[in-house]
C-alpha positions as CSV (number, residue, x, y, z in Angstrom):
1,X,31.6,-36.6,30.0
2,X,30.7,-33.6,32.2
3,X,31.6,-31.3,29.3
4,X,29.0,-33.0,27.0
5,X,26.3,-32.6,29.6
6,X,27.1,-28.9,30.1
7,X,26.9,-28.2,26.3
8,X,23.7,-30.2,26.0
9,X,22.2,-28.2,28.9
10,X,23.3,-24.9,27.1
11,X,21.8,-26.1,23.8
12,X,18.6,-27.0,25.6
13,X,18.5,-23.5,27.3
14,X,19.2,-21.8,23.9
15,X,16.5,-23.9,22.3
16,X,13.9,-23.0,25.0
17,X,14.8,-19.3,24.8
18,X,14.3,-19.3,21.0
19,X,11.1,-21.4,21.1
20,X,9.5,-19.8,24.2
21,X,10.6,-16.2,23.8
22,X,12.1,-15.2,20.4
23,X,9.6,-16.8,18.1
24,X,6.5,-15.5,20.0
25,X,7.9,-12.0,20.2
26,X,8.7,-12.1,16.5
27,X,5.1,-13.3,15.6
28,X,3.6,-10.7,17.9
29,X,5.6,-7.8,16.3
30,X,4.6,-9.0,12.8
31,X,0.9,-9.1,13.9
32,X,1.1,-5.6,15.4
33,X,2.8,-4.2,12.3
34,X,0.2,-5.8,10.0
35,X,-2.7,-4.3,12.1
36,X,-1.1,-0.9,12.1
37,X,-0.6,-1.1,8.4
38,X,-4.3,-2.1,7.9
39,X,-5.4,0.7,10.2
40,X,-3.3,3.2,8.3
41,X,-4.9,2.0,5.0
42,X,-8.4,2.4,6.4
43,X,-7.5,5.9,7.6
44,X,-6.1,6.8,4.2
45,X,-9.3,5.5,2.5
46,X,-11.5,7.6,4.8
47,X,-9.6,10.8,4.4
48,X,-11.1,11.6,1.0
49,X,-12.0,15.2,0.7
50,X,-15.5,16.0,2.0
51,X,-17.6,18.6,0.3
52,X,-17.3,22.1,1.9
53,X,-20.6,23.7,3.1
54,X,-21.7,26.7,1.2
55,X,-21.1,30.1,2.8
56,X,-24.3,32.0,3.4
57,X,-24.9,35.2,5.2
58,X,-26.1,33.6,8.5
59,X,-23.0,31.5,8.8
60,X,-20.8,34.6,8.1
61,X,-22.7,36.5,10.8
62,X,-22.1,33.7,13.3
63,X,-18.4,33.6,12.4
64,X,-18.1,37.4,12.7
65,X,-19.7,37.5,16.2
66,X,-17.5,34.7,17.4
67,X,-14.3,36.6,16.4
68,X,-15.3,40.0,17.8
69,X,-13.5,41.1,20.9
70,X,-12.9,44.3,22.9
71,X,-9.4,45.6,23.1
72,X,-8.2,46.0,26.6
73,X,-5.8,48.7,27.7
74,X,-4.3,48.8,31.0
75,X,-4.9,52.1,32.9
76,X,-2.1,53.2,35.1
77,X,-2.7,55.7,38.0
């Protein structure tokens, strides 16, 4: 008789573990996967190539000035 009560208690604990822990974790992971998949699809849809601005002389001058630098040489005494 005591053995039956022990197995019934183990079955109850296993049932509670599955219902209260395993199923919610499974549902949550599925929900997170689905939202990541939807976010990835949105990002893929937005990453269409945008038109490049035309190069004009003023933008070339700005770029040229921003890349100019003075070479530094160390002077030893």
